[in-house]
N, CA, C and O atoms as a MOPAC input file, in Angstrom:
PM7 MOZYME 1SCF
protein

 N      0.95500 1    -0.70600 1     0.17100 1
 C      0.49200 1     0.10400 1    -0.07400 1
 C      0.75600 1     1.33100 1    -0.23700 1
 O      1.30700 1     1.73100 1     0.78800 1
 N      0.65900 1     2.07800 1    -0.93000 1
 C      1.46300 1     3.53200 1    -1.29600 1
 C      0.99400 1     4.33400 1    -0.09900 1
 O     -0.18800 1     4.61800 1     0.09300 1
 N      2.31600 1     4.78900 1     0.94300 1
 C      2.34300 1     6.33400 1     1.75500 1
 C      1.42300 1     7.11900 1     0.81300 1
 O      1.72300 1     7.58000 1    -0.28800 1
 N      0.02800 1     7.19600 1     1.57100 1
 C     -0.34200 1     8.51600 1     1.03000 1
 C      0.12200 1     9.63800 1     1.89400 1
 O      0.35800 1     9.40400 1     3.08000 1
 N      0.30200 1    11.04200 1     1.32100 1
 C      0.79800 1    12.45800 1     2.07100 1
 C     -0.01700 1    13.37400 1     2.07700 1
 O     -0.10700 1    13.89600 1     0.96600 1
 N     -0.76000 1    13.87900 1     2.95300 1
 C     -1.97300 1    14.54500 1     3.37500 1
 C     -1.54600 1    15.42500 1     2.62300 1
 O     -0.44400 1    15.21000 1     2.11900 1
 N     -2.20300 1    16.61800 1     2.31100 1
 C     -1.93600 1    18.30400 1     1.91600 1
 C     -1.44000 1    18.73800 1     3.05300 1
 O     -1.41100 1    18.07400 1     4.08900 1
 N     -1.09400 1    19.67900 1     2.94200 1
 C     -1.37900 1    20.52200 1     4.43600 1
 C     -2.56200 1    21.79200 1     4.37000 1
 O     -2.17900 1    22.80600 1     3.78600 1
 N     -3.42700 1    21.80100 1     4.71200 1
 C     -4.32200 1    23.08200 1     4.76600 1
 C     -3.84200 1    23.86200 1     5.88700 1
 O     -3.60600 1    23.41800 1     7.01100 1
 N     -3.68100 1    25.37400 1     5.39300 1
 C     -3.76000 1    26.79100 1     5.67600 1
 C     -4.65500 1    27.48300 1     6.02100 1
 O     -5.17000 1    28.24500 1     5.20100 1
 N     -5.17500 1    27.41200 1     7.54400 1
 C     -6.56900 1    28.61600 1     7.78300 1
 C     -5.95800 1    29.93400 1     7.80800 1
 O     -5.21000 1    30.06100 1     8.77700 1
 N     -6.01900 1    30.75500 1     7.20500 1
 C     -6.30800 1    32.09600 1     7.44500 1
 C     -6.90900 1    32.86100 1     7.75500 1
 O     -7.54700 1    33.32000 1     6.80700 1
 N     -7.14100 1    33.42700 1     8.84800 1
 C     -8.72500 1    34.35100 1     9.79000 1
 C     -8.11500 1    35.45600 1     8.64000 1
 O     -6.95000 1    35.84400 1     8.54500 1
 N     -9.43100 1    35.87900 1     7.69600 1
 C    -10.14400 1    36.93100 1     7.87000 1
 C     -9.51100 1    38.73300 1     8.37900 1
 O     -9.58900 1    39.12200 1     9.54400 1
 N     -9.12500 1    39.30100 1     7.62800 1
 C     -8.89900 1    40.44200 1     8.97000 1
 C    -10.00800 1    41.33100 1     9.09500 1
 O    -10.99600 1    41.22400 1     8.37000 1
 N     -9.93800 1    41.85500 1     9.62700 1
 C    -11.69700 1    42.69700 1    10.86000 1
 C    -12.19200 1    43.14500 1     9.55400 1
 O    -11.57800 1    43.35800 1     8.50800 1
 N    -13.45000 1    43.24200 1     9.84700 1
 C    -14.22400 1    43.97600 1     8.36300 1
 C    -15.01900 1    44.69700 1     9.09500 1
 O    -15.89600 1    44.55100 1     9.94600 1
 N    -14.16200 1    45.98200 1     8.20600 1
 C    -14.52200 1    47.34100 1     8.67200 1
 C    -16.15400 1    47.61000 1     9.46000 1
 O    -16.99700 1    46.80600 1     9.85700 1
 N    -16.12500 1    48.60500 1     9.45600 1
 C    -17.78400 1    49.02800 1    10.10600 1
 C    -17.80600 1    49.26500 1     8.61100 1
 O    -16.94400 1    49.56200 1     7.78400 1
 N    -19.61300 1    48.93100 1     8.54900 1
 C    -19.84000 1    49.30100 1     7.25300 1
 C    -20.82700 1    50.50800 1     7.67400 1
 O    -20.88400 1    50.58700 1     8.90100 1
 N    -21.57400 1    51.41600 1     7.05200 1
 C    -22.66500 1    52.39800 1     6.78500 1
 C    -23.87700 1    52.39900 1     6.75200 1
 O    -24.53400 1    52.12900 1     5.74600 1
 N    -24.20400 1    52.61600 1     7.53300 1
 C    -25.75600 1    52.51800 1     7.85400 1
 C    -26.72900 1    52.95700 1     6.25100 1
 O    -26.78900 1    54.06100 1     5.71000 1
 N    -27.49300 1    51.45300 1     5.74900 1
 C    -27.73000 1    51.72800 1     4.02200 1
 C    -28.90400 1    52.97300 1     4.47200 1
 O    -29.78100 1    52.67000 1     3.66300 1
 N    -29.37800 1    53.96500 1     5.11000 1
 C    -30.44300 1    54.92600 1     5.00000 1
 C    -29.58500 1    55.51300 1     6.40000 1
 O    -29.18700 1    54.87300 1     7.37400 1
 N    -29.45800 1    57.13200 1     6.06400 1
 C    -29.17100 1    58.03100 1     7.28700 1
 C    -30.54200 1    59.13000 1     7.37900 1
 O    -31.34600 1    59.10900 1     6.44600 1
 N    -30.68000 1    59.73800 1     8.12600 1
 C    -31.57400 1    60.51900 1     8.46400 1
 C    -31.07200 1    61.70100 1     8.86600 1
 O    -30.11400 1    61.85800 1     9.62200 1
 N    -32.10200 1    62.99800 1     8.06400 1
 C    -31.56700 1    64.42500 1     8.90000 1
 C    -32.01800 1    64.59200 1    10.28200 1
 O    -32.75500 1    63.83700 1    10.91700 1
 N    -31.48600 1    65.66200 1    10.65100 1
 C    -32.12800 1    66.16700 1    11.96400 1
 C    -33.35100 1    66.34100 1    12.25700 1
 O    -33.91700 1    65.89200 1    13.25400 1
 N    -33.92400 1    67.15000 1    11.21300 1
 C    -35.71700 1    67.26100 1    10.54800 1
 C    -36.33900 1    66.05100 1    10.44900 1
 O    -37.41300 1    65.78600 1    10.98800 1
 N    -35.32000 1    64.88500 1     9.38500 1
 C    -36.78700 1    63.81800 1     9.50100 1
 C    -36.96500 1    62.38200 1    11.15800 1
 O    -37.74400 1    61.46800 1    11.42700 1
 N    -35.48100 1    63.12600 1    11.94200 1
 C    -35.08500 1    62.44100 1    13.32600 1
 C    -36.47100 1    63.15200 1    13.42700 1
 O    -37.35500 1    62.41400 1    12.99100 1
 N    -36.87700 1    64.20900 1    13.81100 1
 C    -37.62200 1    65.43800 1    15.49500 1
 C    -38.90100 1    64.60300 1    14.73100 1
 O    -39.52700 1    63.90700 1    15.53000 1
 N    -39.27200 1    64.56300 1    13.68400 1
 C    -40.74000 1    63.88400 1    12.89600 1
 C    -41.10300 1    62.83500 1    13.94400 1
 O    -41.81000 1    62.73300 1    14.94600 1
 N    -39.90500 1    61.80200 1    12.89700 1
 C    -40.00400 1    60.96000 1    13.63400 1
 C    -40.74700 1    60.67600 1    14.46000 1
 O    -41.83400 1    60.09800 1    14.48500 1
 N    -40.06300 1    61.14700 1    15.21700 1
 C    -39.90800 1    61.43900 1    17.16000 1
 C    -41.47000 1    61.64600 1    17.84900 1
 O    -42.17100 1    60.91300 1    18.54800 1
 N    -41.69300 1    63.36400 1    17.14900 1
 C    -43.17400 1    63.37200 1    17.14000 1
 C    -44.01400 1    62.12700 1    16.69700 1
 O    -44.61500 1    61.54600 1    17.60100 1
 N    -44.12600 1    61.67500 1    15.50800 1
 C    -45.18000 1    61.26900 1    15.35100 1
 C    -45.00300 1    59.55300 1    15.98100 1
 O    -45.92000 1    58.81200 1    15.62600 1
 N    -44.17700 1    59.06700 1    16.64800 1
 C    -43.88100 1    58.04400 1    17.24500 1
 C    -44.73300 1    57.87700 1    18.66100 1
 O    -45.42900 1    56.96700 1    19.11300 1
 N    -44.16600 1    59.79600 1    19.36800 1
 C    -44.76900 1    59.58800 1    20.17100 1
 C    -46.72400 1    59.62400 1    20.61400 1
 O    -47.49200 1    59.59600 1    21.57600 1
 N    -46.69900 1    59.70100 1    19.18500 1
 C    -48.36200 1    60.37100 1    18.64100 1
 C    -49.10100 1    59.39400 1    18.92500 1
 O    -50.22800 1    59.52500 1    19.40200 1
 N    -48.21400 1    57.62500 1    18.50500 1
 C    -49.16300 1    56.59500 1    18.09200 1
 C    -48.50200 1    55.88900 1    19.27600 1
 O    -49.08900 1    54.84000 1    19.54300 1
 N    -47.40500 1    56.16100 1    20.10200 1
 C    -47.25500 1    55.23900 1    21.42700 1
 C    -47.27500 1    56.11900 1    22.40600 1
 O    -46.07000 1    56.21800 1    22.63900 1
 N    -47.79200 1    56.80700 1    23.12100 1
 C    -47.70100 1    57.32000 1    24.75400 1
 C    -46.44500 1    56.91400 1    25.37900 1
 O    -45.82700 1    55.86500 1    25.19800 1
 N    -46.11700 1    58.04300 1    26.25300 1
 C    -44.84700 1    57.82200 1    27.02300 1
 C    -45.71600 1    56.60400 1    27.68300 1
 O    -46.92700 1    56.59100 1    27.46300 1
 N    -44.98000 1    55.32100 1    28.69000 1
 C    -45.69500 1    54.76500 1    29.05100 1
 C    -46.48900 1    53.52000 1    28.59900 1
 O    -46.78800 1    52.52100 1    29.25300 1
 N    -46.76100 1    53.84200 1    27.28500 1
 C    -47.35100 1    52.31800 1    26.52400 1
 C    -46.76100 1    51.24600 1    26.41500 1
 O    -45.57200 1    50.96000 1    26.55200 1
 N    -47.86300 1    50.50100 1    26.09400 1
 C    -47.33000 1    48.90100 1    26.21200 1
 C    -46.60300 1    48.53800 1    24.78900 1
 O    -45.51700 1    47.97800 1    24.63900 1
 N    -47.33800 1    48.92600 1    23.97500 1
 C    -46.20800 1    48.34800 1    22.53800 1
 C    -45.32000 1    49.18300 1    21.65900 1
 O    -46.04100 1    49.97000 1    21.04500 1
 N    -44.12400 1    49.33200 1    21.36100 1
 C    -43.31300 1    49.92000 1    20.96400 1
 C    -43.90700 1    49.75600 1    19.19300 1
 O    -44.60300 1    48.79600 1    18.86100 1
 N    -43.58800 1    50.59500 1    18.43600 1
 C    -43.79600 1    50.75400 1    17.01100 1
 C    -42.55000 1    51.50000 1    16.70000 1
 O    -41.85200 1    52.24400 1    17.38900 1
 N    -42.44400 1    50.98800 1    15.15000 1
 C    -41.54300 1    51.10700 1    14.56300 1
 C    -41.43800 1    51.07500 1    12.65400 1
 O    -41.51700 1    50.06200 1    11.95900 1
 N    -41.25500 1    52.42000 1    12.20000 1
 C    -41.60800 1    52.93300 1    10.92100 1
 C    -40.57900 1    51.88000 1    10.21300 1
 O    -39.35600 1    51.76400 1    10.29300 1
 N    -41.82300 1    50.98500 1     9.31000 1
 C    -40.53700 1    50.12000 1     8.29000 1
 C    -41.08200 1    51.13900 1     6.23800 1
 O    -42.08300 1    51.61200 1     5.69900 1
 N    -39.85200 1    50.95900 1     5.97700 1
 C    -39.62300 1    51.57900 1     4.79200 1
 C    -39.54900 1    50.61700 1     3.74100 1
 O    -38.64600 1    49.81600 1     3.98500 1
 N    -40.18000 1    50.36000 1     2.59400 1
 C    -40.42400 1    49.27200 1     1.82600 1
 C    -40.33300 1    49.86600 1     0.65300 1
 O    -39.68900 1    50.84100 1     1.03800 1
 N    -40.47300 1    50.04100 1    -0.47100 1
 C    -40.65700 1    49.95900 1    -2.42500 1
 C    -41.50300 1    49.14000 1    -2.83600 1
 O    -41.44100 1    47.93400 1    -2.60000 1
 N    -42.39900 1    49.70000 1    -3.50300 1
 C    -43.73400 1    48.97300 1    -4.21700 1
 C    -43.98800 1    49.56300 1    -5.50400 1
 O    -44.18200 1    50.77800 1    -5.53700 1
 N    -44.02000 1    48.81200 1    -6.70400 1
 C    -44.28000 1    49.18800 1    -7.24000 1
 C    -46.10100 1    49.67100 1    -8.26300 1
 O    -47.16000 1    49.17500 1    -8.64900 1
 N    -45.35200 1    50.89000 1    -8.22500 1
 C    -46.29700 1    52.20500 1    -8.28100 1
 C    -45.82500 1    53.39900 1    -9.61200 1
 O    -44.69300 1    53.51700 1   -10.08000 1
 N    -46.96400 1    54.12500 1    -9.98100 1
 C    -46.64300 1    54.70800 1   -10.21400 1
 C    -46.07000 1    55.08400 1   -11.92300 1
 O    -46.34500 1    54.09500 1   -12.60200 1
 N    -45.54100 1    55.92000 1   -12.59500 1
 C    -45.06200 1    56.12500 1   -13.93500 1
 C    -43.88600 1    55.61000 1   -14.25900 1
 O    -43.43700 1    55.08500 1   -15.27800 1
 N    -43.39700 1    55.90100 1   -13.02200 1
 C    -41.48500 1    55.37500 1   -13.85800 1
 C    -41.62500 1    54.28300 1   -12.32800 1
 O    -40.94100 1    54.53200 1   -11.33500 1
 N    -42.45200 1    53.28300 1   -12.36400 1
 C    -42.30600 1    51.76800 1   -11.53200 1
 C    -42.40100 1    51.86100 1   -10.28500 1
 O    -43.48200 1    51.53500 1    -9.79300 1
 N    -41.20300 1    52.37700 1    -9.30300 1
 C    -41.58000 1    52.02400 1    -7.72300 1
 C    -41.71200 1    53.71800 1    -7.23100 1
 O    -41.38400 1    54.77800 1    -7.76500 1
 N    -42.46900 1    53.29300 1    -5.73100 1
 C    -42.55100 1    54.44700 1    -4.92800 1
 C    -42.42500 1    53.96300 1    -3.57000 1
 O    -43.02000 1    52.93500 1    -3.24600 1
 N    -41.69200 1    54.61800 1    -2.72100 1
 C    -41.08900 1    53.79300 1    -1.31200 1
 C    -42.63400 1    53.96300 1    -0.22700 1
 O    -42.98500 1    55.11700 1     0.02200 1
 N    -42.90000 1    53.59000 1    -0.04000 1
 C    -43.65600 1    52.97200 1     1.57600 1
 C    -43.78300 1    53.24300 1     2.78500 1
 O    -42.81100 1    52.84600 1     3.42800 1
 N    -44.58300 1    53.76500 1     3.41400 1
 C    -44.01600 1    54.00300 1     4.87200 1
 C    -45.07400 1    54.00200 1     5.96000 1
 O    -45.94100 1    54.86200 1     6.11800 1
 N    -44.78000 1    52.38000 1     7.04100 1
 C    -46.10900 1    51.59500 1     7.56600 1
 C    -45.49700 1    51.65700 1     9.17000 1
 O    -44.27800 1    51.57200 1     9.32500 1
 N    -46.07500 1    51.75300 1     9.92300 1
 C    -45.91000 1    51.34100 1    11.24700 1
 C    -46.40100 1    50.34800 1    11.66100 1
 O    -47.58100 1    50.36100 1    12.01200 1
 N    -45.44400 1    48.92100 1    11.75500 1
 C    -45.70700 1    47.91300 1    12.54700 1
 C    -44.34900 1    48.11800 1    13.63200 1
 O    -43.38500 1    48.87500 1    13.75100 1
 N    -45.30000 1    46.22800 1    14.73000 1
 C    -44.42900 1    46.27100 1    15.92600 1
 C    -43.61300 1    45.64000 1    15.46200 1
 O    -42.53100 1    46.21600 1    15.57700 1
 N    -43.51700 1    44.41600 1    14.81300 1
 C    -42.85100 1    43.92800 1    14.80800 1
 C    -42.25600 1    43.21800 1    13.51400 1
 O    -42.95600 1    42.74400 1    12.61900 1
 N    -40.36600 1    43.21100 1    13.55200 1
 C    -39.88700 1    43.47300 1    12.33200 1
 C    -39.97200 1    41.82800 1    11.31600 1
 O    -40.42700 1    40.74300 1    11.68000 1
 N    -39.40400 1    42.18200 1    10.10700 1
 C    -39.87000 1    40.57700 1     9.73300 1
 C    -38.02700 1    40.19700 1     9.76900 1
 O    -37.08200 1    40.92400 1    10.07500 1
 N    -38.06900 1    38.83300 1     9.34000 1
 C    -36.26000 1    38.50000 1    10.01500 1
 C    -35.83900 1    39.54400 1     9.64100 1
 O    -35.96200 1    40.57900 1    10.29700 1
 N    -34.97300 1    39.43200 1     7.95200 1
 C    -34.71100 1    39.16500 1     7.25200 1
 C    -34.73200 1    41.05800 1     6.98700 1
 O    -34.22600 1    41.42300 1     5.92600 1
 N    -35.27800 1    42.13300 1     7.89400 1
 C    -35.53100 1    43.38600 1     7.89900 1
 C    -34.46300 1    43.97000 1     8.47500 1
 O    -34.05900 1    43.58300 1     9.57200 1
 N    -33.56300 1    45.51900 1     7.43400 1
 C    -32.13700 1    46.44200 1     7.85000 1
 C    -33.22900 1    47.19900 1     9.49800 1
 O    -34.31300 1    47.77700 1     9.41700 1
 N    -32.48700 1    46.91900 1    10.70000 1
 C    -33.07200 1    48.32900 1    11.54900 1
 C    -31.43100 1    48.79600 1    11.43000 1
 O    -30.40500 1    48.11600 1    11.39500 1
 N    -31.69000 1    50.47600 1    11.37600 1
 C    -31.24900 1    51.07700 1    11.33300 1
 C    -31.73500 1    51.92900 1    12.74000 1
 O    -32.89200 1    52.00300 1    13.15200 1
 N    -30.89800 1    52.35700 1    13.16500 1
 C    -31.46100 1    53.32900 1    14.44500 1
 C    -30.19200 1    54.84800 1    14.23900 1
 O    -29.01000 1    54.82700 1    13.89700 1
 N    -30.77500 1    55.60100 1    14.48600 1
 C    -29.45300 1    56.94000 1    14.36500 1
 C    -29.98100 1    58.07700 1    15.55000 1
 O    -31.20600 1    57.99600 1    15.45500 1
 N    -29.74200 1    58.87200 1    16.38400 1
 C    -29.98300 1    59.50000 1    17.51900 1
 C    -31.51300 1    58.87700 1    18.41800 1
 O    -32.57900 1    59.43900 1    18.66600 1
 N    -31.01400 1    57.52000 1    18.71800 1
 C    -32.94700 1    56.88100 1    18.88300 1
 C    -33.89200 1    56.72200 1    18.66100 1
 O    -34.96900 1    56.56900 1    19.23700 1
 N    -33.46800 1    56.75600 1    17.63000 1
 C    -34.70400 1    56.29000 1    16.51300 1
 C    -34.27800 1    54.96500 1    15.57600 1
 O    -33.20400 1    54.76900 1    15.00600 1
 N    -35.14200 1    54.35500 1    15.59900 1
 C    -34.88900 1    52.81900 1    14.89900 1
 C    -36.28100 1    53.00500 1    13.77600 1
 O    -37.41500 1    53.47900 1    13.85100 1
 N    -35.46700 1    52.35300 1    12.76600 1
 C    -36.58300 1    52.57100 1    11.26200 1
 C    -35.86800 1    51.07800 1    10.91100 1
 O    -34.70500 1    50.70400 1    11.05500 1
 N    -37.13200 1    50.34800 1    10.35900 1
 C    -36.55600 1    49.00000 1     9.30200 1
 C    -36.86900 1    49.14600 1     7.90700 1
 O    -37.91600 1    49.69000 1     7.55900 1
 N    -36.30800 1    48.84400 1     7.35800 1
 C    -36.08300 1    48.46600 1     6.28600 1
 C    -36.58000 1    47.15100 1     5.48700 1
 O    -35.96400 1    46.10300 1     5.68100 1
 N    -37.74200 1    47.17500 1     4.54100 1
 C    -37.94300 1    45.93300 1     4.31100 1
 C    -36.70400 1    45.19500 1     3.34900 1
 O    -35.87000 1    45.83700 1     2.71000 1
 N    -36.77600 1    44.00600 1     3.39500 1
 C    -35.61100 1    42.84600 1     2.92000 1
 C    -35.25500 1    43.34300 1     1.33300 1
 O    -34.24300 1    43.93700 1     0.96100 1
 N    -36.55800 1    42.85300 1     0.42400 1
 C    -36.58600 1    43.27900 1    -0.69000 1
 C    -36.04400 1    45.17800 1    -1.28400 1
 O    -35.40700 1    45.41200 1    -2.31100 1
 N    -36.46200 1    46.06700 1    -0.43800 1
 C    -35.85000 1    47.28700 1    -1.07900 1
 C    -34.42200 1    47.88400 1    -1.03400 1
 O    -33.87300 1    48.68300 1    -1.79200 1
 N    -33.90500 1    47.13900 1     0.29300 1
 C    -32.85400 1    47.18500 1     0.80200 1
 C    -31.12800 1    48.00200 1    -0.17700 1
 O    -30.40400 1    48.94900 1     0.12900 1
 N    -31.10800 1    47.03800 1    -1.34300 1
 C    -30.44600 1    47.57700 1    -2.20000 1
 C    -30.89900 1    48.94200 1    -2.80700 1
 O    -30.27300 1    49.97400 1    -2.56500 1
 N    -32.07500 1    48.91300 1    -3.65200 1
 C    -31.79600 1    49.92100 1    -3.68800 1
 C    -32.70500 1    51.51700 1    -2.97500 1
 O    -33.21700 1    52.49800 1    -3.51400 1
 N    -32.53700 1    51.09600 1    -1.61400 1
 C    -31.93400 1    52.45700 1    -1.09000 1
 C    -30.14600 1    52.51200 1    -0.12100 1
 O    -29.56600 1    53.37000 1     0.54500 1
 N    -29.93100 1    51.52800 1    -0.41900 1
 C    -28.16000 1    51.45700 1    -0.27000 1
 C    -27.99600 1    53.27500 1    -0.49000 1
 O    -28.24000 1    53.89100 1    -1.52700 1
 N    -27.56000 1    53.79200 1     0.69400 1
 C    -26.72000 1    55.55100 1     0.88500 1
 C    -27.85100 1    56.54700 1     0.71600 1
 O    -27.69500 1    57.76800 1     0.71200 1
 N    -28.74000 1    56.05700 1     0.60800 1
 C    -30.02800 1    57.38000 1     0.64900 1
 C    -30.55500 1    57.88100 1     2.20100 1
 O    -31.00600 1    57.10600 1     3.04500 1
 N    -30.37300 1    59.53200 1     2.40200 1
 C    -30.49300 1    59.89300 1     2.70700 1
 C    -32.31500 1    60.53300 1     3.24700 1
 O    -32.82300 1    61.13000 1     2.29800 1
 N    -33.18000 1    60.49100 1     4.40800 1
 C    -34.46500 1    60.82800 1     4.69400 1
 C    -34.53200 1    62.09700 1     5.09500 1
 O    -33.47000 1    62.57100 1     5.50000 1
 N    -35.36100 1    62.70300 1     5.10000 1
 C    -35.40400 1    64.34300 1     5.13800 1
 C    -36.89400 1    64.28100 1     4.94900 1
 O    -37.50500 1    63.37500 1     4.38300 1
 N    -37.26400 1    65.07700 1     5.35200 1
 C    -38.27400 1    65.54400 1     6.17600 1
 C    -38.35100 1    67.15700 1     5.68400 1
 O    -37.43300 1    67.93200 1     5.95500 1
 N    -39.49300 1    67.55800 1     4.96600 1
 C    -40.05200 1    69.01900 1     4.17000 1
 C    -41.32300 1    69.18200 1     4.80700 1
 O    -42.17700 1    68.29700 1     4.84300 1
 N    -41.47300 1    70.62100 1     5.44000 1
 C    -42.67500 1    70.91800 1     5.57000 1
 C    -42.85500 1    72.53900 1     4.89200 1
 O    -42.41300 1    73.68700 1     4.93400 1
 N    -43.77700 1    71.72100 1     4.30400 1
 C    -44.21700 1    74.02300 1     3.60600 1
 C    -45.80000 1    73.88600 1     3.98000 1
 O    -46.65300 1    73.10300 1     4.39800 1
 N    -45.50500 1    75.58300 1     3.40000 1
 C    -47.10600 1    76.34700 1     3.59700 1
 C    -48.24300 1    74.90200 1     3.15000 1
 O    -49.25800 1    74.78100 1     3.83500 1
 N    -47.97000 1    73.81500 1     1.92800 1
 C    -49.23500 1    73.30100 1     1.23400 1
 C    -48.72400 1    72.09500 1     1.55900 1
 O    -49.62500 1    71.25600 1     1.56000 1
 N    -47.60700 1    71.61700 1     1.85200 1
 C    -47.15600 1    69.90200 1     2.46100 1
 C    -45.97100 1    69.52600 1     3.04600 1
 O    -44.78600 1    69.70500 1     2.76500 1
 N    -46.72600 1    68.80900 1     4.16500 1
 C    -45.35000 1    67.86200 1     4.68300 1
 C    -45.04000 1    66.84000 1     4.47800 1
 O    -45.92700 1    65.98700 1     4.47200 1
 N    -43.55400 1    66.40600 1     4.19400 1
 C    -43.47100 1    65.17300 1     3.66400 1
 C    -42.54200 1    64.57300 1     4.43200 1
 O    -42.32600 1    65.02300 1     5.55700 1
 N    -41.67800 1    63.19700 1     3.83400 1
 C    -40.85900 1    62.91800 1     4.14300 1
 C    -39.93300 1    62.71000 1     2.90900 1
 O    -40.47200 1    62.03600 1     2.03100 1
 N    -38.67400 1    63.12600 1     2.63200 1
 C    -38.46600 1    63.18700 1     1.09000 1
 C    -37.29000 1    62.31200 1     1.38500 1
 O    -36.73900 1    62.28400 1     2.48500 1
 N    -36.86000 1    61.45400 1     0.13900 1
 C    -36.05400 1    60.38400 1     0.25500 1
 C    -34.93200 1    60.71900 1    -0.94700 1
 O    -35.39100 1    60.65500 1    -2.08800 1
 N    -33.32500 1    61.11500 1    -0.80500 1
 C    -32.67900 1    61.57100 1    -1.38100 1
 C    -31.87700 1    60.55100 1    -1.67900 1
 O    -30.91900 1    60.39100 1    -0.92300 1
 N    -32.03600 1    59.64300 1    -2.78400 1
 C    -30.92000 1    58.41000 1    -3.27100 1
 C    -30.69500 1    58.59200 1    -4.53700 1
 O    -31.26300 1    59.10900 1    -5.50000 1
 N    -29.18300 1    57.73000 1    -4.17300 1
 C    -28.19100 1    58.06500 1    -5.39500 1
 C    -28.30000 1    57.50200 1    -5.92800 1
 O    -27.63400 1    57.77000 1    -6.92700 1
 N    -29.13900 1    56.10900 1    -6.08800 1
 C    -29.72300 1    55.31900 1    -7.11700 1
 C    -30.66100 1    55.41300 1    -7.65800 1
 O    -31.03900 1    54.53900 1    -8.43800 1
 N    -31.26800 1    56.39700 1    -7.43800 1
 C    -32.31400 1    56.59700 1    -8.83800 1
 C    -31.94600 1    57.38600 1    -9.66900 1
 O    -31.60800 1    58.55900 1    -9.51200 1
 N    -32.02800 1    56.39400 1   -11.16300 1
 C    -32.14400 1    57.13600 1   -12.57500 1
 C    -32.81600 1    57.81000 1   -12.80600 1
 O    -32.28700 1    58.79300 1   -13.32400 1
 N    -34.08500 1    57.89600 1   -12.69200 1
 C    -34.95900 1    58.86100 1   -13.09700 1
 C    -36.29000 1    58.88100 1   -11.94300 1
 O    -36.40300 1    58.06800 1   -11.02600 1
 N    -37.33100 1    60.11100 1   -12.26000 1
 C    -38.16700 1    60.09800 1   -12.00000 1
 C    -39.59800 1    61.11900 1   -12.81600 1
 O    -39.58200 1    62.11800 1   -13.53600 1
 N    -40.91800 1    60.10700 1   -12.16100 1
 C    -41.32300 1    60.71000 1   -13.11100 1
 C    -41.89200 1    62.26400 1   -12.36300 1
 O    -41.68800 1    62.62700 1   -11.20400 1
 N    -42.97100 1    63.30700 1   -13.90600 1
 C    -43.25500 1    64.43300 1   -13.01700 1
 C    -43.36700 1    65.18700 1   -12.05200 1
 O    -42.83300 1    66.28400 1   -11.88400 1
 N    -44.42500 1    64.33400 1   -11.03900 1
 C    -44.99800 1    64.64500 1   -10.05900 1
 C    -44.14300 1    64.16400 1    -9.34900 1
 O    -44.59600 1    64.47100 1    -8.24600 1
 N    -43.17300 1    63.59800 1    -9.14400 1
 C    -42.28200 1    63.18500 1    -7.91600 1
 C    -42.86500 1    62.25000 1    -7.24000 1
 O    -42.75100 1    62.23700 1    -6.01400 1
 N    -43.62000 1    61.26500 1    -7.92600 1
 C    -44.21100 1    60.58600 1    -6.75100 1
 C    -43.81600 1    58.75300 1    -6.98300 1
 O    -44.55900 1    58.01900 1    -6.33200 1
 N    -42.58100 1    57.93900 1    -7.96000 1
 C    -42.09800 1    57.12100 1    -8.02100 1
 C    -40.76300 1    58.02800 1    -9.15100 1
 O    -40.58800 1    59.12500 1    -9.68300 1
 N    -39.98100 1    56.47700 1    -8.99600 1
 C    -38.53100 1    56.22600 1    -9.75600 1
 C    -38.87000 1    55.73000 1   -10.32900 1
 O    -39.97100 1    55.22100 1   -10.53900 1
 N    -37.22300 1    55.76700 1   -11.09800 1
 C    -36.74400 1    54.61300 1   -11.38900 1
 C    -35.73300 1    54.26100 1   -10.94200 1
 O    -35.08500 1    55.20300 1   -10.48700 1
 N    -35.06700 1    52.89600 1   -10.80900 1
 C    -33.57200 1    52.72800 1   -10.70700 1
 C    -32.76500 1    51.47100 1   -11.28500 1
 O    -31.54200 1    51.41100 1   -11.15900 1

């Protein structure tokens, strides 16, 4: 029987992964508004906490639109983003589309709304309700 020589296996540890940036950042105005809305939905001392969940839905002239929903329990693969004490969840299906997005809040005389400054958007419809990635 021939002697078999086992090959030498080297195991190398990967260098420590650098901290990754959050897929979504929020401006101070957005954080302030989310804090106000959160307090209205669940008053202090309330039983259950609600979180804002951001997603994307096929809709509008350009094909996609943002969705904002209040949830109590996130799904397994939803991405958690916490900034200045405010926690927001991103739907796992929308994560790649939202990478690098800044969430802002605009309040004017005729309208107030959350605005998403998304670097991944390639085009948008004229009314600004939907976008194309």
